[in-house]
Every structure is written in C-alpha cells, then in structure tokens.
N, C-alpha and C positions, 0 to 999 in steps of 0.2 A: 523694913523687911521687903516691902513691895518694890522698893527701888533696886534691891539686889536682884530680885527675880526679873525685873525689867531690863537690867543691865546684862544679865546672862542671856535672856531671850533676845535681846536686841542684836547681839552679834551672832548668836547661835541660830537664830531663826532663818536667816538667809542660807546658812550652811545646811540646815536641816531640810528646808523646802527646796532649795536650789540644787543640792547635790545628793544628799542621802535618800530622800524620798523618790526621785526619778530613778536613781540607780537601783534601789530596792525593788521598785515596780518592774523594772526591766529584768532583773535577776529572777524575780518571781515568775514572770511570764515565760522566761527561758526555761526555768526548772519545771514548771507545772503544765505548760502548753506545748512548747517546742520539743524539748528533750524526750518526753514520753512518746511522741509521735514520730520520732526519728530513730536512726540507728544507734544513737549515742545513749540509749537507755541503760546501757551497762554501767555508766557513771552513777546513775541513781541507785541501781541495784547494789553496786559496790559500797555506796554509802550506807544502805540499809543493812548489808551483811556485816559491816564494820561496827555496827551498833551506834552510829552517829544519828542524832535526831535531824531529820531532813529539814524541818522548819528552822531550826537553829543554824544549820549550815547555810541555808539560803539567806537568812537574815544577816548572818555574819559576812557572807559574800557581798551582799548589798551594801553594808556599811563599809567594808574594805574598798569596794569600787567607788563609793561616794568620797571616801578620804583620798583615794588616788586621783580621782578627777578634780577634786577641790585643790589638791596640791599642784597640779599641772594646769590650772585654769588659764593663766595668762598665755602660755605657749599654745594651748588648745584653742583659745579664742583667736590668736593670731593666725593659726592655720585655717580655722573655719571662716574667718572673715577675709582671707585671701592676702594677708600681709606677708606671709611666708610662702615661698614657692611661686610667687607671682612676680613677673618682671615688668614693672611699670615703664622702665626706659624702653624696652623693646616694643611694648604696646604703644607708647607715645610716638616712637619713630615710625611705626607702621601706620598710625593715624595721620601723621604729618605727610608721609609719602602718598597715602591715598588722597588726602586733601589737596596736595600740590598737583596731582595728576588731574583732578577735576578742574582746577583753576586754569590749566594751560589751554 
C-alpha cells in the first residue's frame, strides 16, 4: 500500500509544489490583497452577489492556473530562458564585428 502512495506522490509532488501551490498563492494574493484595494472590487462583489463561495472560487482559479501553467511548461521555459524571441545569430555577428574593430 505504501508503494502505491509513494508512486502517486512521486509524480504528483512536483506538480503540486511546482505549479499548483505557487499559482494558488498568487491567486490568493490577488483576490485578497490587490483586488480589494483596487478599482476591480466589483469582480469580488459580483461573486458574492451570485452566491459563489469566494474561497472555493479562488482555490479553483488557483488549480486551473496551475494546470494551465503545467501544460505549457516547455514553451514557457523556452520563453523565460531566452530561447524563443532571441536571435543568437544577430548577437554573434554583432560581437564579431565589435571584436574585429578592436583588433584593427
């Protein structure tokens, strides 16, 4: 039985700690710190008027954001690490031109 739990937590732990937890913390901070102090408080009051439990809505949004970020993790890392949108050939040519001017 413990091997089953270890197998489930082995693959799910990185997903939980790496994506769900940070996304949920960010959504919680947005919903309870940023939105009440801004002009977008109407979003929270509309949730209250609709009878939606605010805590469940925030938790659900955190899980959805975590799933979304986990599903696009490879392209997201490529953008954040500079592999997409960065032109290494142009940078290499610029460095070669700058280096050849110093040598002359």
